[in-house]
RONU-547762 format. One record per residue (C-alpha): residue in one letter; x, y, z. Coordinates in steps of 0.02 Angstrom, whole numbers, padded with zeros to 5 digits, always signed. Layout:
BEGIN
AXYZ ...
***
This chain:
BEGIN
M-00921-00307-00175 T-00775-00322-00270 P-00604-00382-00200 N-00536-00190-00224 D-00693-00136-00104 E-00650-00267+00018 L-00484-00238+00035 T-00515-00052+00048 E-00631-00093+00178 R-00499-00210+00264 I-00370-00054+00265 R-00497+00061+00327 R-00529-00052+00483 L-00340-00074+00522 T-00305+00116+00513 A-00478+00180+00582 F-00396+00230+00744 D-00244+00329+00674 P-00284+00505+00667 R-00135+00539+00541 I-00227+00424+00405 S-00338+00507+00278 E-00422+00457+00113 K-00420+00523-00052 R-00492+00454-00219 M-00341+00407-00330 F-00261+00264-00441 G-00442+00206-00479 G-00488+00186-00296 I-00448+00244-00122 C-00293+00298-00066 F-00250+00300+00116 L-00129+00447+00157 L-00021+00457+00310 D-00002+00640+00349 G-00040+00679+00181 K+00092+00560+00099 I+00040+00404-00004 L+00027+00249+00121 A-00079+00124+00024 A-00211+00072-00085 A-00325-00054-00158 R-00294-00041-00341 R-00420-00088-00470 T-00305-00212-00539 G-00343-00330-00380 T-00175-00275-00279 L-00112-00187-00142 M+00009-00032-00179 L+00117+00028-00050 Q+00237+00165-00036 V+00394+00074+00048 G+00546+00158-00027 A+00689+00102-00147 E+00762-00016-00028 A+00621-00097+00052 A+00540-00113-00124 Q+00698-00188-00209 K+00690-00313-00060 S+00506-00349-00072 V+00499-00370-00260 G+00605-00540-00236 E+00453-00629-00150 E+00338-00705-00280 G+00181-00604-00289 V+00269-00437-00258 A+00322-00304-00405 Y+00361-00140-00434 M+00213-00038-00468 M+00210+00016-00642 M+00180+00199-00710 K+00166+00247-00883 G+00258+00069-00928 K+00400+00108-00803 P+00429+00027-00634 T+00421+00147-00497 A+00579+00149-00362 N+00464+00173-00198 F+00303+00095-00237 I+00247-00096-00238 E+00104-00202-00276 V+00056-00348-00177 E-00049-00489-00238 L-00212-00526-00139 G-00147-00699-00082 L-00007-00629+00009 V-00139-00505+00124 E-00267-00643+00157 T-00268-00607+00336 D-00276-00449+00439 A-00100-00497+00510 E-00031-00508+00345 L-00110-00345+00279 G-00052-00263+00436 T+00131-00311+00406 W+00134-00237+00240 L+00057-00075+00309 Q+00188-00066+00447 L+00322-00086+00311 A+00247+00056+00223 E+00208+00166+00376 R+00405+00144+00428 Y+00453+00224+00256 V+00323+00363+00245 S+00341+00415+00427 V+00531+00439+00401 K+00495+00523+00242 E+00387+00642+00322 K+00522+00698+00449 S+00653+00731+00299 
***
């Protein structure tokens, strides 16, 4: 099992009981959607991708191991990538998923 597959399974376990979560093949792996909006994905690059919004992304990229997700060579404002070393435990992974959920849930209502 690759690190991508392991991370996908961990995300799946943490989100299994949330009926708002669905899965879709995107970004070279499985993307987890919250009410149809991108929440998170385990990327084939070996990172966790999250949609957190521009403000949280700007704050988060100041941490070592966190960067803007690049799309066509340009940083994306709302998406970040988190290195696996920052999500070694389910508690760490859950904290990042909660950050994404806060943004995606609010975005959904706007």
